[in-house]
C-alpha positions as a Markdown table, in Angstrom:
| # | Residue | x | y | z |
|---|---|---|---|---|
| 1 | Met | -34.9 | -130.8 | -10.7 |
| 2 | Ala | -33.2 | -128.0 | -8.8 |
| 3 | Val | -33.3 | -125.5 | -11.5 |
| 4 | Glu | -37.1 | -125.1 | -12.1 |
| 5 | Pro | -37.8 | -124.0 | -8.6 |
| 6 | Gln | -35.0 | -121.4 | -9.1 |
| 7 | Ala | -36.4 | -120.3 | -12.5 |
| 8 | Gly | -39.9 | -119.8 | -10.8 |
| 9 | Lys | -38.6 | -117.8 | -8.0 |
| 10 | Leu | -36.7 | -115.5 | -10.5 |
| 11 | Leu | -39.6 | -114.9 | -12.7 |
| 12 | Thr | -41.7 | -114.0 | -9.6 |
| 13 | Thr | -38.8 | -111.6 | -8.4 |
| 14 | Ile | -38.7 | -110.4 | -12.2 |
| 15 | Leu | -42.3 | -109.8 | -12.1 |
| 16 | Asp | -42.6 | -108.2 | -8.8 |
| 17 | Gly | -39.8 | -106.0 | -9.4 |
| 18 | Ile | -40.8 | -104.3 | -12.8 |
| 19 | Gly | -42.8 | -101.9 | -10.7 |
| 20 | Gln | -46.1 | -102.3 | -13.0 |
| 21 | Pro | -49.2 | -104.5 | -12.6 |
| 22 | Phe | -49.1 | -107.9 | -14.9 |
| 23 | Tyr | -51.0 | -111.0 | -15.1 |
| 24 | Ala | -51.2 | -113.8 | -17.5 |
| 25 | Val | -54.0 | -116.0 | -18.8 |
| 26 | Asp | -53.8 | -119.1 | -20.7 |
| 27 | Gly | -55.8 | -119.9 | -23.9 |
| 28 | Asn | -58.8 | -120.7 | -21.3 |
| 29 | Trp | -58.6 | -117.5 | -19.8 |
| 30 | Arg | -57.1 | -119.0 | -16.5 |
| 31 | Ile | -54.7 | -116.9 | -14.6 |
| 32 | Tyr | -51.4 | -118.3 | -14.0 |
| 33 | Leu | -49.2 | -115.2 | -13.5 |
| 34 | Tyr | -50.2 | -112.2 | -11.0 |
| 35 | Asn | -47.5 | -110.2 | -9.7 |
| 36 | Arg | -47.5 | -108.0 | -6.2 |
| 37 | Asp | -48.5 | -104.8 | -8.3 |
| 38 | Ala | -51.5 | -106.3 | -10.0 |
| 39 | Ala | -52.7 | -107.4 | -6.5 |
| 40 | Gln | -52.3 | -104.1 | -4.8 |
| 41 | His | -54.4 | -102.5 | -8.1 |
| 42 | Phe | -57.2 | -105.2 | -8.0 |
| 43 | Gly | -57.2 | -105.6 | -4.1 |
| 44 | Arg | -57.0 | -109.2 | -4.4 |
| 45 | Ser | -53.9 | -111.4 | -3.5 |
| 46 | Ala | -52.1 | -113.8 | -5.6 |
| 47 | Lys | -53.4 | -116.6 | -3.8 |
| 48 | Gln | -56.8 | -115.8 | -4.7 |
| 49 | Met | -56.4 | -115.2 | -8.4 |
| 50 | Ile | -54.0 | -117.6 | -9.6 |
| 51 | Gly | -55.8 | -120.8 | -11.0 |
| 52 | Thr | -59.0 | -119.0 | -11.2 |
| 53 | Met | -60.9 | -118.0 | -14.5 |
| 54 | Leu | -60.3 | -114.3 | -15.4 |
| 55 | Trp | -64.0 | -113.6 | -16.1 |
| 56 | Glu | -65.2 | -115.5 | -13.2 |
| 57 | Asn | -63.6 | -112.8 | -11.1 |
| 58 | Phe | -64.7 | -109.9 | -13.2 |
| 59 | Pro | -68.0 | -111.0 | -14.8 |
| 60 | Gln | -69.2 | -107.6 | -15.4 |
| 61 | Asp | -66.2 | -106.5 | -17.4 |
| 62 | Ile | -67.1 | -108.9 | -20.4 |
| 63 | Asp | -69.0 | -106.6 | -22.5 |
| 64 | Thr | -67.3 | -103.6 | -21.4 |
| 65 | Glu | -64.7 | -101.6 | -23.7 |
| 66 | Arg | -62.0 | -103.2 | -21.7 |
| 67 | Gly | -63.5 | -107.0 | -22.1 |
| 68 | Arg | -63.8 | -106.5 | -25.9 |
| 69 | Ile | -60.2 | -105.0 | -26.1 |
| 70 | Ile | -58.7 | -108.1 | -24.3 |
| 71 | Arg | -60.8 | -110.7 | -26.1 |
| 72 | Gly | -59.8 | -109.0 | -29.3 |
| 73 | Ala | -56.2 | -109.4 | -28.5 |
| 74 | Met | -56.8 | -113.0 | -27.8 |
| 75 | Ala | -58.1 | -113.6 | -31.1 |
| 76 | Ser | -55.9 | -111.5 | -33.3 |
| 77 | Arg | -52.7 | -112.5 | -31.4 |
| 78 | Glu | -51.2 | -109.2 | -32.2 |
| 79 | Val | -49.8 | -106.9 | -29.6 |
| 80 | Val | -52.3 | -104.1 | -28.3 |
| 81 | Arg | -51.4 | -100.8 | -27.0 |
| 82 | Gly | -53.7 | -98.2 | -25.6 |
| 83 | Glu | -55.4 | -96.3 | -22.5 |
| 84 | Thr | -58.6 | -97.0 | -21.0 |
| 85 | Leu | -60.8 | -96.9 | -17.7 |
| 86 | Ser | -59.8 | -100.0 | -15.5 |
| 87 | Leu | -62.7 | -101.8 | -13.6 |
| 88 | Val | -61.3 | -100.2 | -10.3 |
| 89 | Gly | -62.3 | -96.7 | -11.9 |
| 90 | Arg | -58.7 | -95.6 | -12.7 |
| 91 | Tyr | -57.3 | -94.8 | -15.9 |
| 92 | Ile | -54.6 | -97.3 | -17.2 |
| 93 | Ser | -52.2 | -97.4 | -20.0 |
| 94 | Tyr | -51.9 | -101.1 | -21.0 |
| 95 | Val | -49.7 | -103.5 | -23.4 |
| 96 | Ile | -51.3 | -106.9 | -24.3 |
| 97 | Phe | -49.3 | -109.2 | -26.2 |
| 98 | Pro | -49.3 | -113.1 | -27.0 |
| 99 | Leu | -47.9 | -115.5 | -24.6 |
| 100 | Gly | -48.0 | -118.9 | -25.3 |
| 101 | Asp | -51.6 | -119.9 | -26.4 |
| 102 | Gly | -52.8 | -117.1 | -23.9 |
| 103 | Leu | -51.9 | -113.4 | -23.1 |
| 104 | Gly | -49.6 | -111.1 | -20.7 |
| 105 | Val | -51.1 | -108.0 | -19.6 |
| 106 | Phe | -48.7 | -105.1 | -18.5 |
| 107 | Phe | -50.5 | -101.9 | -17.4 |
| 108 | Arg | -49.9 | -98.8 | -15.3 |
| 109 | Asp | -52.1 | -96.3 | -13.4 |
| 110 | Ile | -52.3 | -92.9 | -15.4 |
| 111 | Thr | -55.2 | -91.3 | -13.5 |
| 112 | Asp | -52.8 | -88.8 | -11.8 |
| 113 | Arg | -51.2 | -87.9 | -15.3 |
| 114 | Arg | -54.8 | -87.8 | -17.1 |
| 115 | Asn | -55.8 | -85.6 | -14.1 |
| 116 | Ala | -52.7 | -83.2 | -14.4 |
| 117 | Glu | -53.3 | -83.0 | -18.4 |
| 118 | Arg | -57.1 | -82.2 | -17.8 |
| 119 | Gln | -56.1 | -79.6 | -15.3 |
| 120 | Arg | -53.5 | -78.3 | -17.9 |
| 121 | Asp | -56.0 | -78.4 | -20.7 |
| 122 | Glu | -58.7 | -76.3 | -18.7 |
| 123 | Ala | -56.0 | -74.0 | -17.5 |
| 124 | Glu | -54.7 | -73.6 | -21.1 |
| 125 | Glu | -58.6 | -73.0 | -22.1 |
| 126 | Ala | -59.3 | -70.4 | -19.3 |
| 127 | Leu | -56.0 | -68.6 | -20.1 |
| 128 | Arg | -57.0 | -68.8 | -24.0 |
| 129 | Lys | -60.4 | -67.1 | -23.1 |
| 130 | Arg | -58.9 | -64.7 | -20.9 |
| 131 | Ser | -56.2 | -63.5 | -23.5 |
| 132 | Ala | -59.0 | -63.2 | -26.0 |
| 133 | Glu | -61.1 | -61.3 | -23.6 |
| 134 | Leu | -57.8 | -59.3 | -22.7 |
| 135 | Glu | -57.2 | -58.6 | -26.7 |
| 136 | Ala | -60.8 | -57.7 | -27.4 |
| 137 | Val | -60.5 | -55.1 | -24.7 |
| 138 | Leu | -57.1 | -53.8 | -25.7 |
| 139 | Glu | -58.4 | -53.8 | -29.3 |
| 140 | Thr | -61.3 | -51.6 | -28.3 |
| 141 | Ile | -60.2 | -49.0 | -25.7 |
| 142 | Pro | -58.9 | -45.6 | -27.0 |
| 143 | Thr | -55.8 | -45.8 | -25.2 |
| 144 | Ala | -52.5 | -47.0 | -26.5 |
| 145 | Val | -51.1 | -50.0 | -24.6 |
| 146 | Trp | -47.5 | -51.5 | -25.0 |
| 147 | Phe | -46.3 | -55.0 | -23.2 |
| 148 | Thr | -42.7 | -55.9 | -23.0 |
| 149 | Thr | -41.1 | -59.2 | -21.4 |
| 150 | Asp | -37.6 | -58.2 | -21.1 |
| 151 | Pro | -35.6 | -55.1 | -19.6 |
| 152 | Glu | -34.1 | -54.5 | -23.3 |
| 153 | Leu | -37.5 | -54.4 | -25.0 |
| 154 | Arg | -36.3 | -57.3 | -27.4 |
| 155 | Asn | -40.2 | -58.4 | -27.5 |
| 156 | Val | -42.6 | -55.7 | -27.6 |
| 157 | Val | -46.5 | -56.0 | -28.3 |
| 158 | Gly | -48.9 | -53.4 | -28.6 |
| 159 | Asn | -52.9 | -52.7 | -29.5 |
| 160 | Arg | -54.2 | -51.5 | -32.6 |
| 161 | Arg | -54.4 | -48.0 | -30.9 |
| 162 | Ala | -50.6 | -48.3 | -30.0 |
| 163 | Thr | -49.5 | -48.6 | -33.7 |
| 164 | Glu | -52.0 | -45.8 | -35.0 |
| 165 | Leu | -50.4 | -43.5 | -32.3 |
| 166 | Leu | -46.9 | -44.0 | -33.5 |
| 167 | Arg | -48.0 | -44.3 | -37.0 |
| 168 | Thr | -46.4 | -47.6 | -37.9 |
| 169 | Ala | -48.0 | -50.7 | -39.8 |
| 170 | Arg | -50.0 | -53.3 | -37.8 |
| 171 | Glu | -47.4 | -56.0 | -38.3 |
| 172 | Ala | -44.4 | -53.9 | -37.5 |
| 173 | Asp | -41.9 | -54.6 | -35.2 |
| 174 | Leu | -42.7 | -52.5 | -32.1 |
| 175 | Ser | -39.4 | -53.4 | -30.6 |
| 176 | Ser | -37.5 | -51.8 | -33.3 |
| 177 | Thr | -39.8 | -48.9 | -33.5 |
| 178 | Leu | -39.5 | -48.1 | -29.8 |
| 179 | Asn | -35.8 | -48.7 | -29.6 |
| 180 | His | -34.9 | -47.2 | -32.9 |
| 181 | Pro | -37.5 | -44.8 | -34.4 |
| 182 | Asp | -36.7 | -43.2 | -37.5 |
| 183 | His | -39.9 | -41.3 | -38.1 |
| 184 | Phe | -40.4 | -39.4 | -34.6 |
| 185 | Ala | -38.9 | -38.0 | -31.9 |
| 186 | Val | -40.1 | -37.6 | -28.2 |
| 187 | Phe | -39.4 | -34.3 | -26.2 |
| 188 | Arg | -40.2 | -33.7 | -22.4 |
| 189 | Glu | -40.7 | -29.9 | -21.9 |
| 190 | Gly | -39.0 | -29.2 | -24.9 |
| 191 | Asn | -36.0 | -31.3 | -24.3 |
| 192 | Ala | -35.5 | -34.6 | -26.4 |
| 193 | Val | -35.9 | -38.0 | -24.5 |
| 194 | Pro | -33.9 | -40.9 | -25.9 |
| 195 | Pro | -35.4 | -44.3 | -26.1 |
| 196 | Glu | -33.7 | -45.6 | -22.6 |
| 197 | Ala | -35.3 | -42.5 | -20.8 |
| 198 | Arg | -39.0 | -43.1 | -21.9 |
| 199 | Pro | -41.5 | -44.6 | -19.8 |
| 200 | Leu | -41.6 | -48.3 | -20.9 |
| 201 | His | -38.3 | -48.4 | -20.9 |
| 202 | Arg | -37.9 | -47.1 | -17.3 |
| 203 | Ala | -40.7 | -49.5 | -16.1 |
| 204 | Ala | -39.0 | -52.4 | -17.8 |
| 205 | Arg | -36.0 | -51.5 | -15.1 |
| 206 | Gly | -38.3 | -51.4 | -12.2 |
| 207 | Glu | -39.8 | -47.8 | -12.1 |
| 208 | Ile | -43.2 | -46.6 | -11.8 |
| 209 | Val | -44.1 | -43.8 | -14.0 |
| 210 | Asn | -47.1 | -41.8 | -13.5 |
| 211 | Asn | -48.9 | -39.2 | -15.9 |
| 212 | Glu | -45.9 | -38.1 | -17.7 |
| 213 | Leu | -46.7 | -35.5 | -20.5 |
| 214 | Leu | -44.6 | -36.0 | -23.5 |
| 215 | Glu | -44.6 | -34.5 | -27.1 |
| 216 | Val | -44.3 | -36.7 | -30.1 |
| 217 | Arg | -42.8 | -35.1 | -33.0 |
| 218 | Phe | -43.3 | -36.7 | -36.6 |
| 219 | Ala | -41.1 | -36.4 | -39.5 |
| 220 | Gly | -43.6 | -34.7 | -41.4 |
| 221 | Gly | -43.8 | -31.9 | -38.8 |
| 222 | Asp | -47.0 | -33.0 | -37.0 |
| 223 | Arg | -47.1 | -32.9 | -33.4 |
| 224 | Arg | -49.0 | -35.0 | -30.5 |
| 225 | Met | -49.1 | -34.3 | -26.9 |
| 226 | Ile | -49.5 | -37.8 | -25.3 |
| 227 | Leu | -50.0 | -38.5 | -21.2 |
| 228 | Met | -48.2 | -41.8 | -20.0 |
| 229 | Arg | -48.1 | -44.4 | -17.2 |
| 230 | Ala | -46.0 | -47.0 | -17.0 |
| 231 | Ala | -45.3 | -50.0 | -14.4 |
| 232 | Pro | -43.1 | -53.0 | -14.0 |
| 233 | Leu | -44.5 | -56.5 | -14.2 |
| 234 | Arg | -43.4 | -58.7 | -11.5 |
| 235 | Ser | -43.7 | -62.5 | -10.6 |
| 236 | Asn | -45.2 | -63.6 | -7.3 |
| 237 | Thr | -41.7 | -63.5 | -6.0 |
| 238 | Gly | -41.1 | -60.1 | -6.9 |
| 239 | Glu | -38.6 | -60.8 | -9.8 |
| 240 | Leu | -38.9 | -58.5 | -12.5 |
| 241 | Gln | -40.4 | -59.8 | -15.7 |
| 242 | Gly | -41.2 | -57.1 | -17.9 |
| 243 | Ala | -43.5 | -53.8 | -17.9 |
| 244 | Val | -46.6 | -52.4 | -19.3 |
| 245 | Ala | -47.3 | -48.7 | -20.5 |
| 246 | Ala | -50.3 | -47.0 | -21.7 |
| 247 | Ala | -50.7 | -43.5 | -23.3 |
| 248 | Ala | -53.5 | -41.4 | -24.1 |
| 249 | Asp | -53.5 | -38.9 | -27.0 |
| 250 | Val | -54.5 | -35.7 | -25.1 |
| 251 | Thr | -53.3 | -33.1 | -28.0 |
| 252 | Glu | -57.0 | -31.8 | -28.4 |
| 253 | Arg | -57.5 | -31.4 | -24.8 |
| 254 | His | -54.4 | -29.3 | -24.6 |
| 255 | Arg | -55.4 | -27.1 | -27.5 |
| 256 | His | -58.8 | -26.5 | -26.1 |
| 257 | Glu | -57.2 | -25.7 | -22.5 |
| 258 | Asp | -54.6 | -23.3 | -24.3 |
| 259 | His | -57.6 | -21.8 | -26.3 |
| 260 | Leu | -59.5 | -21.2 | -23.1 |
| 261 | Gln | -56.6 | -19.8 | -21.1 |
| 262 | Leu | -56.3 | -17.1 | -23.9 |
| 263 | Leu | -59.9 | -16.3 | -23.8 |
| 264 | Val | -59.6 | -16.0 | -20.0 |
| 265 | Asn | -56.5 | -13.9 | -20.2 |
| 266 | Glu | -58.1 | -11.7 | -22.8 |
| 267 | Leu | -61.2 | -11.2 | -20.5 |
| 268 | Asn | -59.0 | -10.5 | -17.5 |
| 269 | His | -57.3 | -7.9 | -19.3 |
| 270 | Arg | -60.4 | -6.3 | -20.2 |
| 271 | Val | -62.3 | -6.5 | -17.1 |
| 272 | Lys | -59.1 | -4.7 | -15.5 |
| 273 | Asn | -59.1 | -2.0 | -18.3 |
| 274 | Thr | -62.9 | -1.6 | -17.4 |
| 275 | Leu | -62.3 | -1.0 | -13.9 |
| 276 | Ala | -59.7 | 1.2 | -14.6 |
| 277 | Ile | -61.9 | 3.2 | -16.9 |
| 278 | Val | -64.6 | 3.2 | -14.2 |
| 279 | Gln | -62.0 | 4.6 | -11.6 |
| 280 | Ser | -61.3 | 7.3 | -14.2 |
| 281 | Ile | -64.8 | 8.2 | -15.1 |
| 282 | Ala | -65.8 | 8.4 | -11.2 |
| 283 | Thr | -62.7 | 10.7 | -10.5 |
| 284 | Leu | -63.9 | 13.0 | -13.0 |
| 285 | Thr | -67.6 | 12.8 | -12.1 |
| 286 | Leu | -67.2 | 13.0 | -8.3 |
| 287 | Lys | -64.5 | 15.8 | -8.6 |
| 288 | Asp | -67.1 | 18.3 | -7.0 |
| 289 | Ile | -68.4 | 16.0 | -4.6 |
| 290 | Asp | -67.0 | 15.5 | -0.9 |
| 291 | Pro | -63.4 | 14.1 | -1.3 |
| 292 | Ala | -64.1 | 11.2 | 1.6 |
| 293 | Val | -66.8 | 10.0 | -0.5 |
| 294 | Arg | -64.9 | 9.8 | -3.4 |
| 295 | Ala | -62.1 | 8.1 | -1.5 |
| 296 | Ala | -64.6 | 5.9 | -0.1 |
| 297 | Phe | -65.7 | 4.9 | -3.9 |
| 298 | Glu | -62.2 | 4.7 | -5.2 |
| 299 | Glu | -61.2 | 2.2 | -2.2 |
| 300 | Arg | -64.1 | -0.2 | -2.9 |
| 301 | Leu | -62.8 | -0.2 | -6.5 |
| 302 | Leu | -59.5 | -1.0 | -5.7 |
| 303 | Thr | -60.9 | -3.8 | -3.3 |
| 304 | Leu | -62.8 | -5.2 | -6.2 |
| 305 | Ser | -59.9 | -5.1 | -8.3 |
| 306 | Gly | -57.7 | -6.9 | -5.8 |
| 307 | Ala | -60.2 | -9.5 | -5.4 |
| 308 | His | -60.4 | -9.7 | -9.3 |
| 309 | Ser | -56.6 | -10.3 | -9.4 |
| 310 | Leu | -56.7 | -13.1 | -6.9 |
| 311 | Leu | -59.1 | -14.8 | -8.9 |
| 312 | Thr | -57.5 | -14.2 | -12.2 |
| 313 | Asp | -54.4 | -15.7 | -10.8 |
| 314 | Glu | -56.3 | -19.0 | -10.0 |
| 315 | Ser | -57.9 | -18.6 | -13.5 |
| 316 | Trp | -61.2 | -17.9 | -11.8 |
| 317 | Asp | -61.3 | -21.4 | -10.3 |
| 318 | Gly | -61.6 | -20.0 | -6.9 |
| 319 | Ala | -59.3 | -18.1 | -4.4 |
| 320 | His | -58.0 | -19.0 | -0.9 |
| 321 | Leu | -59.9 | -17.3 | 2.0 |
| 322 | Ala | -56.7 | -16.1 | 3.9 |
| 323 | Ala | -55.5 | -14.5 | 0.8 |
| 324 | Val | -58.7 | -12.9 | 0.2 |
| 325 | Ala | -58.7 | -11.5 | 3.8 |
| 326 | Arg | -55.2 | -10.3 | 3.8 |
| 327 | Ala | -55.7 | -8.6 | 0.5 |
| 328 | Ser | -59.1 | -7.0 | 1.4 |
| 329 | Leu | -57.3 | -5.6 | 4.9 |
| 330 | Arg | -54.3 | -4.0 | 3.4 |
| 331 | Ala | -54.3 | -1.1 | 6.1 |
| 332 | Gly | -53.7 | -1.7 | 9.7 |
| 333 | Arg | -52.9 | -5.4 | 8.8 |
| 334 | Asp | -49.9 | -5.4 | 11.4 |
| 335 | Arg | -52.9 | -5.2 | 14.2 |
| 336 | Ile | -55.4 | -7.8 | 12.4 |
| 337 | Ser | -55.0 | -11.5 | 13.5 |
| 338 | Phe | -56.3 | -14.3 | 11.6 |
| 339 | Ala | -57.1 | -17.8 | 12.4 |
| 340 | Gly | -58.8 | -20.5 | 10.7 |
| 341 | Glu | -58.1 | -23.3 | 8.0 |
| 342 | Asp | -57.2 | -22.1 | 4.5 |
| 343 | Leu | -60.2 | -23.2 | 2.4 |
| 344 | Arg | -60.9 | -22.4 | -1.2 |
| 345 | Leu | -63.8 | -20.0 | -1.9 |
| 346 | Arg | -66.2 | -19.9 | -4.9 |
| 347 | Pro | -65.4 | -17.0 | -7.0 |
| 348 | Lys | -68.7 | -15.1 | -6.3 |
| 349 | Ser | -68.2 | -15.7 | -2.6 |
| 350 | Ala | -64.7 | -14.4 | -2.7 |
| 351 | Val | -65.8 | -11.1 | -4.3 |
| 352 | Ala | -68.4 | -10.7 | -1.9 |
| 353 | Leu | -66.5 | -11.4 | 1.3 |
| 354 | Ala | -63.4 | -9.1 | -0.1 |
| 355 | Met | -66.0 | -6.3 | -0.2 |
| 356 | Ala | -67.7 | -7.1 | 3.3 |
| 357 | Leu | -64.2 | -7.3 | 5.0 |
| 358 | His | -63.2 | -4.1 | 3.3 |
| 359 | Glu | -66.3 | -2.3 | 4.5 |
| 360 | Leu | -65.4 | -3.7 | 8.2 |
| 361 | Gly | -61.9 | -2.8 | 7.6 |
| 362 | Thr | -62.6 | 0.9 | 6.8 |
| 363 | Asn | -65.0 | 1.6 | 9.7 |
| 364 | Ala | -62.5 | -0.2 | 12.1 |
| 365 | Leu | -59.9 | 2.6 | 10.6 |
| 366 | Lys | -62.1 | 5.6 | 10.8 |
| 367 | Tyr | -64.2 | 4.9 | 14.1 |
| 368 | Gly | -63.2 | 1.6 | 15.5 |
| 369 | Ala | -60.5 | -0.5 | 17.1 |
| 370 | Leu | -58.0 | 0.4 | 14.4 |
| 371 | Ser | -58.2 | 4.2 | 14.8 |
| 372 | Val | -56.2 | 4.1 | 18.1 |
| 373 | Glu | -52.7 | 2.7 | 18.4 |
| 374 | Gln | -53.8 | 0.2 | 21.2 |
| 375 | Gly | -56.9 | -1.5 | 19.0 |
| 376 | Ser | -56.6 | -4.7 | 17.1 |
| 377 | Val | -58.9 | -7.0 | 15.4 |
| 378 | Ala | -59.4 | -10.6 | 15.5 |
| 379 | Val | -60.8 | -12.6 | 12.4 |
| 380 | Arg | -61.3 | -16.2 | 12.7 |
| 381 | Trp | -63.4 | -18.6 | 11.0 |
| 382 | Ser | -64.2 | -22.4 | 11.0 |
| 383 | Thr | -66.0 | -25.2 | 9.3 |
| 384 | Ser | -68.1 | -27.6 | 11.1 |
| 385 | Asp | -71.5 | -29.4 | 10.6 |
| 386 | Gly | -71.7 | -28.2 | 7.1 |
| 387 | Arg | -71.5 | -24.8 | 8.1 |
| 388 | Phe | -69.2 | -21.7 | 7.6 |
| 389 | Arg | -68.7 | -19.3 | 10.4 |
| 390 | Leu | -66.8 | -16.1 | 10.5 |
| 391 | His | -66.2 | -14.0 | 13.5 |
| 392 | Trp | -64.9 | -10.3 | 13.3 |
| 393 | Glu | -64.2 | -8.7 | 16.6 |
| 394 | Glu | -62.5 | -5.4 | 17.5 |
| 395 | Arg | -61.0 | -4.5 | 20.7 |
| 396 | Gly | -59.3 | -1.9 | 22.7 |
| 397 | Gly | -60.7 | 0.9 | 20.4 |
| 398 | Pro | -62.9 | 3.9 | 21.4 |
| 399 | Val | -66.2 | 3.3 | 23.1 |
| 400 | Val | -68.7 | 2.2 | 20.2 |
| 401 | Leu | -72.1 | 3.8 | 19.7 |
| 402 | Ala | -74.6 | 2.1 | 17.7 |
| 403 | Pro | -75.2 | 4.3 | 14.5 |
| 404 | Val | -78.5 | 6.1 | 14.2 |
| 405 | Arg | -79.2 | 4.8 | 10.5 |
| 406 | Arg | -77.4 | 2.0 | 8.6 |
| 407 | Gly | -74.7 | 3.2 | 6.0 |
| 408 | Phe | -74.0 | 1.7 | 2.5 |
| 409 | Gly | -71.4 | -0.6 | 4.2 |
| 410 | Ser | -73.5 | -2.0 | 6.9 |
| 411 | Arg | -76.4 | -2.6 | 4.3 |
| 412 | Met | -74.1 | -4.4 | 1.8 |
| 413 | Ile | -72.7 | -6.6 | 4.7 |
| 414 | Glu | -75.8 | -7.6 | 6.3 |
| 415 | Arg | -78.4 | -7.7 | 3.3 |
| 416 | Gly | -76.0 | -8.1 | 0.2 |
| 417 | Leu | -73.6 | -10.5 | 1.9 |
| 418 | Ala | -76.5 | -12.6 | 3.5 |
| 419 | Ala | -78.2 | -13.0 | 0.2 |
| 420 | Glu | -75.0 | -13.6 | -1.7 |
| 421 | Leu | -73.9 | -16.7 | 1.0 |
| 422 | Arg | -77.5 | -17.7 | 1.6 |
| 423 | Gly | -76.8 | -17.4 | 5.2 |
| 424 | Glu | -77.1 | -14.8 | 8.2 |
| 425 | Val | -74.9 | -12.1 | 8.7 |
| 426 | Arg | -75.1 | -9.7 | 12.0 |
| 427 | Ile | -73.3 | -6.8 | 13.2 |
| 428 | Asp | -73.3 | -5.8 | 16.8 |
| 429 | Trp | -72.4 | -2.6 | 17.9 |
| 430 | Arg | -71.0 | -3.6 | 21.5 |
| 431 | Pro | -69.5 | -0.7 | 23.4 |
| 432 | Glu | -66.3 | -2.7 | 23.8 |
| 433 | Gly | -65.8 | -3.0 | 20.2 |
| 434 | Val | -67.8 | -4.1 | 16.8 |
| 435 | Val | -68.5 | -7.8 | 16.2 |
| 436 | Cys | -69.7 | -9.1 | 13.1 |
| 437 | Thr | -70.7 | -12.7 | 12.8 |
| 438 | Ile | -71.6 | -14.8 | 9.5 |
| 439 | Asp | -73.1 | -18.0 | 9.4 |
| 440 | Ala | -73.7 | -19.9 | 5.9 |
| 441 | Pro | -74.1 | -23.2 | 4.5 |
| 442 | Leu | -70.6 | -24.5 | 3.7 |
| 443 | Val | -71.7 | -25.6 | 0.1 |
| 444 | Ala | -72.6 | -22.0 | -0.7 |
| 445 | Ile | -69.0 | -20.5 | 0.1 |
| 446 | His | -66.5 | -23.4 | -0.4 |
| 447 | Glu | -65.1 | -24.4 | -3.8 |
| 448 | Arg | -65.4 | -28.1 | -3.0 |
| 449 | Val | -67.3 | -29.9 | -0.4 |
């Protein structure tokens, strides 16, 4: 008689130790086994449940999916497995099996797993959509793009433009094409570049490559210029995970730029020849005129030629003010001081300022501060409030007398320069030295504002 209580205690220990909710009902749906995990799941103790009828405790469950499953198992007397939503709103995985004339029911809470699976599925769907969007973008843009997932470039993928640029089949192995090319070679400034020294390979080792110009020479003789960028791909912890590179075919742009440069060089050459012819014609035409007048004219031509040379060196893209000032004031330069930021001038403004400074310098050499050893000139300029201001001031020269009439140089400075710069130019014939001030909108003179 002592064995049965011991067996009952052992069964209870086993049921409480399996770590999953379990209960059993007899053929009349009376609960006669009910372990600790079931009590925790349903929120009802074994004392409350054992001996009661299942459907008395859960009357609302009879006509639900859960009710139909358990009643079907009772009728079929077969083992039934599956997953469903429990009556407490949690997802469970269940096993229902015949036990005597009734049923035994094991189940476990899989809500966390189901939520994790749902989150995983949502993440995978989001990733799939993002991948599809990225692939659509990559297939549309006119830029070649390559990705790699290892430093040795064993696995490389690229978009349609990447295969077109390297003239490979769409299904070709890009890793083999990039590591062991057989139909093209890459050059940088005329020097061959081996695969390991190219942008994608270097980025896969952690290097960032910005705007590198390369030449691709194909076996058939065709050549293409490509501009490349590449960068490493790293994890959130900074670990190197691969690299990405992008390339744009700039062949036509470079051909166009080379053609434009050829035209500019030819134009510059012809303009220089024209200035030389003008100077020769002036020398012959003015041979019987006052030598001083002829010399002044020739000096103006030389100043114009000097400004033209400065602009030619910059492909007529502008010139630095400091360079224009120094080129225009060659004579007496050791007694001329310059102060101001070295801003770039528009081409037309550079020529106009060069001619004006030449006229001021010539007048200072003949009659002003530079005509005596102790004289000097200070040239300073500034930019503020959207204005350009230049100040020419002579010191230590002879006493200045205001001219009775304005000469060519004064008129060109006060009228021509003012009109060119859309500003105000003023010459003050002060006894202690000539002062010239220029005040103009910065946008009219500065190459970029």
